[in-house]
Every structure is written in C-alpha cells, then in structure tokens.
C-alpha positions as a printed NumPy array, in Angstrom:
array([[ -14.066,  -16.147, -125.337],
       [ -13.232,  -18.767, -122.718],
       [ -12.24 ,  -17.902, -119.199],
       [  -8.549,  -18.433, -118.463],
       [  -7.577,  -21.495, -116.473],
       [  -5.389,  -20.786, -113.489],
       [  -3.398,  -23.51 , -111.767],
       [  -4.099,  -24.1  , -108.072],
       [  -1.973,  -22.192, -105.598],
       [   1.055,  -24.12 , -104.45 ],
       [   2.435,  -21.759, -101.835],
       [  -0.731,  -20.576, -100.079],
       [  -0.326,  -19.851,  -96.397],
       [  -3.444,  -19.522,  -94.272],
       [  -3.554,  -16.005,  -92.757],
       [  -3.406,  -15.692,  -88.982],
       [  -4.205,  -12.832,  -86.679],
       [  -1.131,  -11.247,  -85.155],
       [  -0.879,  -10.002,  -81.611],
       [  -1.548,   -6.306,  -81.291],
       [  -1.565,   -4.061,  -78.242],
       [  -4.928,   -3.062,  -76.839],
       [  -5.597,    0.668,  -76.737],
       [  -8.39 ,    3.155,  -77.288],
       [  -6.9  ,    4.555,  -80.493],
       [  -6.463,    1.533,  -82.769],
       [  -8.725,   -1.112,  -81.214],
       [ -12.36 ,   -1.069,  -82.31 ],
       [ -15.024,   -0.67 ,  -79.647],
       [ -16.58 ,   -4.018,  -80.611],
       [ -13.206,   -5.722,  -80.132],
       [ -12.856,   -4.259,  -76.635],
       [ -16.405,   -5.339,  -75.83 ],
       [ -15.517,   -8.906,  -76.868],
       [ -12.686,   -9.09 ,  -74.308],
       [ -14.29 ,   -9.262,  -70.833],
       [ -11.209,   -7.975,  -68.989],
       [ -10.852,   -4.983,  -71.318],
       [ -14.562,   -4.14 ,  -71.211],
       [ -14.508,   -4.279,  -67.4  ],
       [ -11.753,   -1.65 ,  -67.431],
       [ -13.784,    0.597,  -69.748],
       [ -16.898,    0.283,  -67.571],
       [ -14.884,    0.918,  -64.406],
       [ -13.514,    4.191,  -65.766],
       [ -16.692,    5.282,  -67.595],
       [ -19.642,    3.557,  -65.838],
       [ -22.355,    4.751,  -68.249],
       [ -20.477,    3.792,  -71.417],
       [ -23.095,    1.202,  -72.378],
       [ -25.74 ,    3.95 ,  -72.558],
       [ -23.432,    6.297,  -74.465],
       [ -22.783,    3.804,  -77.255],
       [ -26.208,    2.134,  -77.128],
       [ -27.61 ,    4.501,  -79.753],
       [ -29.197,    2.55 ,  -82.628],
       [ -27.412,    4.741,  -85.186],
       [ -24.014,    4.049,  -83.625],
       [ -24.348,    0.279,  -83.075],
       [ -23.57 ,   -0.756,  -86.687],
       [ -20.293,    1.172,  -86.522],
       [ -18.846,   -0.216,  -83.285],
       [ -16.589,   -2.516,  -85.307],
       [ -15.156,    0.488,  -87.166],
       [ -14.922,    3.184,  -84.495],
       [ -12.397,    3.393,  -81.705],
       [ -13.039,    5.326,  -78.512],
       [ -10.517,    7.978,  -79.581],
       [ -12.512,    8.59 ,  -82.745],
       [ -15.538,    9.421,  -80.587],
       [ -13.796,   12.222,  -78.672],
       [ -14.559,   14.678,  -81.469],
       [ -18.283,   14.024,  -80.937],
       [ -18.076,   14.565,  -77.176],
       [ -18.993,   10.973,  -76.317],
       [ -15.836,   10.46 ,  -74.236],
       [ -13.075,   12.625,  -72.819],
       [  -9.412,   12.148,  -73.647],
       [  -8.443,   12.119,  -69.946],
       [ -10.723,    9.126,  -69.327],
       [  -9.227,    7.317,  -72.304],
       [  -5.687,    7.972,  -71.05 ],
       [  -6.549,    6.165,  -67.805],
       [  -8.108,    3.297,  -69.77 ],
       [  -5.042,    3.025,  -72.034],
       [  -2.726,    2.702,  -69.037],
       [  -4.766,   -0.217,  -67.712],
       [  -5.157,   -1.86 ,  -71.121],
       [  -1.398,   -1.758,  -71.544],
       [  -1.092,   -3.876,  -68.403],
       [  -3.39 ,   -6.498,  -69.973],
       [  -0.934,   -7.023,  -72.796],
       [  -1.92 ,   -7.793,  -76.371],
       [  -4.821,   -9.545,  -78.037],
       [  -5.479,  -11.416,  -81.246]])
C-alpha cells in the first residue's frame, strides 16, 4: 500500500504569540524569570525565591508550574502573590 500524496498547504499562516497579561496564576515561573522586570518584582516581594525554587526536582517543571500552583505545597503565600500580581499588572502584557 502506498502512502497518500497530500498537496502542499496553500493557506498556511505562520503562528504568532499573542499578548497575554502577566500574572502569577497563568504565567509559568520560567516565563517570569525570562522577563527581567517581572523577575525583579518577584525577588523584591519574596527575596529568597531563588532558593525556594532551586530544588533539583522542581527545576524541570518551572516551565509548567505557576506560582499559584505552588501555594498548595507551601512554597509561597497567596498574600505575597497578590502583591506581585498588582505590580505585574502595571507592567502590562508580554509575548
């Protein structure tokens, strides 16, 4: 049996990243770390955050976890994240 032949796409549009608001609920930790202004806000509110998330078991998941998802493990407190969210909102959105 031969593989089917498909014609090339004629209406392909290259995907682009859309602007999204920065927050501690939907933005991954790795994404916040990649934005210097956002990471400075996180470190200002929670100075020892680098040590809290520096665990070797947690590092592979920083692209999947948000800070809000870590509240159930006691890594961060919701009150701290509320202060961070207010400041991230002032930064605007990111791609």
